[in-house]
N, C-alpha and C positions, 0 to 999 in steps of 0.2 A: 505494500498499501504506499510506503513513504517513498519508493523508488519510482512509483506512478506519479505521485505528488511534486518529487523532485524534477522529473520531467517534465510535467504538465508546468510547474512555475520557472522554470529554466527557457520554455518556451512560449512566455506569456503574452506577446504580441505576435507570435507566430502562425498565420493562418493556412500558411502552405506545409504540404506534407500527407503525412497520414497518420493514424492514431490506433493502434488495434484494440480490441475488445477487452483486453484487460486492463491495458492501460486506462480507456474509457472509463469502465465500471470502478476501479480502485480508487480513481480520481474524484468519482461520483461520490462513495463513501467517503472517502476521507473530507470530502466540502461537506459533507451531509453532517458527519462526526463533530466537525468544527462548528457547523452551525448550531448543533445542537448545545452543546458546551456551551457557546457565547449566551443562547438563551437562557441556560441557566446559570453563568455568569449575571446576567442582568436581572434575573429573578432574585437570586439569592444575595448579591454582593451592593449591585448599583442602586435596585430600588428602595432597599433597607435605607443606604445611605444617603438618600435622599427625604426620609421620613413617609415613603411610601410602601403601599402593598405592591406585590406583584401584579394586581387587578388594574392598579392605578398607572400603569405605565402607557395602558392604551395602545399599544404597537409603538410607541418611543424608547424603545430600547437601543442604546449607543452602542455599544458592544456588537449587537447583532446589524444594527445597520452597518457598523463600519464593514466588519466581517464580511458580510453579504457583497457589499462594495466591492471589495477585494477579490470575492471571489467569483462573482458575475464575469469578469474579463477571462480569465483562463477556463473557467467553463465553457464560454462561447466559443473561445478558440481549438478547445479538444473536442468539441463537438463537430465542430466544421473539419477536424481532422478526421473523425472519425467517420463524416459522411463521404469525405474524399477515400478512405478506405475500401470503403462500398462503392466506388466510383460514381459518386454523386455531387455534386455541388452543392457548397456549403449555402447557396442561397435557400435549399430545401430547408433550412430552419425556419424561414417564414410560414412554412404549413403550418407551425405550433399554432398560428391565429384564426387556423379553420378547428371551430369547437370539435371537441372530444375526437374526430378522426384524427387531427392534424398531429396531436400527442400521442395517440394509438400509434400512429404509422411509424413517427419518429422512435417510437419505444423498440417496435419490432424490427426498425433497419437496424437499431444500435446492438439488436440480440446477433444479426447477422454476422457471418464469418466475413472478412476481408477478403478483397480480390488477391488471387495466387497469383504472384510474381508482381512486377512493375502494372501500372496503369496509367490512366493520362495525368494523375493527382502524384508519378512519384515512386520511387522502388517500395517492395512491402516493408513493413517496420519490423519484420522480423528478420 
């Protein structure tokens, strides 16, 4: 998991190339765990320091907000590279705006194996 996180973070601004399934899913797990831990930091440390209950934060959780902003761009780039691995353009990410069908289609594509050998987006990540 940490190797995938290191790879994704070292390619923070890289949309070109390919990301295999393992790199993509390990990154998603890492990002999820970091996001959940920051929510817990907000609930148990930040809210009480302002004299508020966790429910009084109402979505104004500073640690979670900063973390989500920092994780958004690498998640975007690894998603584009994952689409490249199955020989699809990164523009297919916009399909997520089609209710239900778009997210389901992206999920199915993220589970597919990558193109064997080189494709139009570069050599195999293996």
